[in-house]
N, C-alpha and C positions, 0 to 999 in steps of 0.2 A: 250716730250715722255709721253705716256699715263700712268696715275697712279702716276705721280710725284706730291708730296704734294703742291709744289709751284704753279702748274698749276690748282689745284682744286679751283673751284669757292666757295667763302664763302657763308655760309647759309644765306638766307635773314633775318632769325630771330636770327642771332648769337649775336647781341647786346642785344636783350631781354633775350636770354638764359644766357648770361654772367651776366647780371644784376640780373636775377632770382637766379642763382647759388650763387652769392655774398650775396643776401638778405637771401636765405635759410641757408647759412653758418652762417650768423649773427644771424638768429633766433635760430639755434641749439646752438650756443654759449650762447645766452641769456637764453635759456631754461636750459642749464647746470648751469648757474649762478643762475637762479631762484631756481632750485632744490637744489643747494648748500645752499642758504639762508634758504630754507624751512627745510632742514635737520638740520641746525644749530638752527633754531627756535624750532624744535621738541626736540632736545637734551637739549636746555635751559629749555623748558617746563618740560621735565622729571626730570631734576635736581631741578627745582623750586618745583615741586609736591613732590619730595622726601624730600626736606628741609622743606616744609610746613607740611608734615606728622610728621617729627621729632619735629617741633615747636609745633604742637598740643599735642604730647605726653609730651614734656617738660613742656608745659604750665600747664598741669594737675599736674605735680610734683611741679611746682612753686605755684600753688593754694593751694596744701596741706601744703607746707612749710609756706606760708603766713597765712593760717588758724591756724596753730600751734603757730606761733609767735603772732598772734592776740589774741589767747586764753591766752597765757602767759602774754601779756600786760594787758589784762582784769584782770587777777589774780593779777598782780602788783598793779593796781588801787584799787582793792578790799581790799587788805592787807593794802595799804596806807590809804585808807579812814577809814578802821576799826581802824588802829593805831591812826589816827588823832581824831576819835570820842572818843576812850578810853582816849587819852591824854586830850581832852577837858573835859571829865567827871572827870578825875583825877584832873585837875586844879581847877574845881569847888569845888570838895570835899576838896582839900587842903586849898582852901580859906575859906571854911566853918569851917574846923578844926582849922584854925588860928583865927577864929572869925571875918573874914573880910566880909563885905557885899558889894555887887555891887551897883553901883549907880542906882537910879530909872530910869527905861526905858531901862536898858541894858538887852539884851536878853540872857538867858542861852542857853547852848547847849542842844540839844534834849535828849541826853543820861543823862546829869546831871538832867535836869528837870524831865525826866521819873523816874529816881532813887529817886529823892526827893519826887515826888508825890506818888510813891509806899510806901515809908517810912512813909509819912504823913497819907496816907489812913490806913495803918496797925496800926498806933498809935491811930487814931481816932476810929477805929473799936474796938481796945482793950479797950479803955476808955469807949466806949458806952456799951460794954458787961460787964465790971467789975465795973463800977462806977454808982452811982445813981445821975442823974442830973435832973434838972427841965424840964418841958415840952417844954418850949421855947428853952432852950439850946439843948434839944434833937432834935428839928426840925432843928436848925441851923447846928448841927453836921451831920444830915442826908443829908441836902442840900449840905454841903461842900463835904461830901463823894461822892455824885452823880456827882458833878461838877468835882472833881478831877479824878474820874473814867472815865468820858467822855473825859477829856484831856489825860488821860493815853491811852485810845483807839485810840485817834488821833495820838499820838506819837509812838504807838506800831509798825506800819509798818516801819517807819524810823529807829527805834532802832533795830528791828529784822533784818533789812537789813545788819547791821554791826555786828550782833551777839553780841550785847551789853552784857557785863558781869554783872550779877545781884550781887550786894554787899549789905551787911548789914550796912547801914549808922549809925547804933547805935554804931558800932565798927569802928571808923574812921581809926585807924592804920592798921587794917586787910584789910579794903576796899582799902586803898591807896596801900598797898603791892600787893594786888591781881591785881589791875588795872595796876600798873607798870609792873608786870610780864606779863600780857596779852598784854600790849602795846609793850613791848620788843619782845614778841613772834610774834606779827603781823609785827613788823619792820623786824625781822629776816626772816620771810616768804617772805616779800616783797623783801629783798635783794637777797634771794635765787632765786626767780622768775626773778629778774633783771639779775642775773648771767646766768640763762638758756637762757634768751633772748639774752644776749650778746654773749653767746657761739654759738648761731645759726646765728649770724650776718654774719660770714664768709660763711656759707652755703647759706644764703639768697643772699649775694653779688655774689657768684659764680653762683647761679641759675639765677639771673637777668642778669649777664654778658653773660652767655650762651644763654639765651633767646634773648637778644639784638643781639648777633652774628647770631643766626639762622634767626631772622627777617631781618637783613641786607643782609644775603646771599639770602634769599628768594626774597627780593626786587631786588637784583642785577640780579639774574637769570630771574626774571620776566621782568625787563627792557631790558635785552638782548633778551628775546623772542619777546617782542614788537618791538624792533629795527629790528631784523631779519625778522619778519613777515612784517614789513613795507617795507623793502627793497625788499622782495620777491613780494609783491603786486605791487610795483613801476615797477619792471622789467616785471612783467606779463602785466601791462598796456601797456608798450612799445612794448611787443611782439604782443599784440592785435592790436595796431596801425599799426605795421609793416606788420602784416598778411593781412591787407586790401590791401596794395600795392602788396604784393606777390600774392594774389588772382587776382588782376587786371591784372598783367603780365601773370599769368597762363591762364586767360580768353582770353587775346590777342593772346597768342601762340596757344591756342585751336582753336580760330576762324581762324587764319592763316593756321593752319594745315587742318582744314575742307575745307577752300577755295582751297588750293592746291590739296587736294584730289578730290574736285569737278572738278578742271581743268583737272586732270589726267584722271578721268573717262570719261569726254567729249572728251578729245583728243584720248584716246584709242578707244572709240566708233567710232570716225571719221576715224581713221586709219583702223580699222577693216572693216568698211563699204567700204573704197576705195580699199582694198586688196582682197575683195571677188571675186571668180570666178563665171562664169555664172551658174554653177551647184549649187553654194552656195547662189546666189543672188535670193531673192524672186521676185525682180523687173524683172530680166531677165526671170525667169520662167513664170511670168504673161504675159510678152510680147510674148514669144514663144507660149503660150497657145492661146493668142488672135490671133496671126498670123495663127495658125493651124485652128482655127475655121473660120476665115474670108477667107483665101486663099486656104485652103485645103492641104497645104504642108508646110514643115518646112525645112530649110537648116541649118545644123550644121557645121559651120566653113569649112576649107579646101581651098586650093589654086590651086590644079591641076585639069585637065579635068576629071580624074578618080574620083576625089572627088565629082564632080558635078553629076556623075551617081548614086550617093547615094541618089538621090531625092526620096522621098517616095510619092507615089500617093495615094490619098484617095481611100480606098477600094481595092487597088492592091498590088502586091508583086514585089520585085525587081528581075531583071533578074539574078543577082548574086545568089540569093537564089534559083531560078529555076534551074540554072545550077548545083548547089550543090545537088539538088534532083536527077539529071540524072546520077549521078555517079553509075557505076556498082559495086555493093557491092560484086559480085562473081568473080570479076576479079582476085583477089589474089588467089582464090581457084583453078582457072584453071592453073595457073602457078605451 
């Protein structure tokens, strides 16, 4: 029965069309997968950028904390060195007070040597101004004063660095008490600075811990971004490879469709040519015109004897038309 699906002939391109549909469905699925990876990559990149922004801000805080701790530690070192310098000076003065002398070649501390030189210069200048000495002795005293002042100038920067306490070595007991007091003060200042540094240790540890956390999170999101981007690129490469085959099948179907269309056009033209009537056919019209020119008459179809009377002679008129002219047009009026 006409129209039944089982009796319909399969399309000649059905296999190609089925293959194309399957491949296009696969491409759509792969594009969805690629777009999904791309979305995940963008999400990871946004999170990474946000974390990196936090890391940058937090790093500035860490730098400020570290700078403060560094300043405190420098203060600790300064107080410690000052204490040690005063204690060295105190040790030398105590030794002098007890009448002890250091072994030859043993180097004094800068502060002790500085104080001793200042004391000696002051004594020589006082003697030079108040006493009458010979010319030779005077020259020796002037030479000694110049040498000691030159040495004092050399030691001055080092002594000033520690804010060395000037003491009167002529009063040893007072000098020792003064130096002990200053040494203790420097030691207490050092301990106070150490306490401030220790108090900041918790803040420093928390700052470093949070900094490390932000860095780890930033690295994690970056690695996730790289992984998703890589998967997206891999799927895109497969889509590109598959589209080569898809386009080949599309070209084959297009060529087959164009070929069938060409067949149909040729077939329709042939059928139309065969089904033309004489009036529609240019060939028939040309043949009749040629017959009329050559023979002087043309016969248009017909099978009866009366049809043959319809012959048209060149330059004449048919008898039928003549009889039609003889009809009395006033006959109806007479009646």
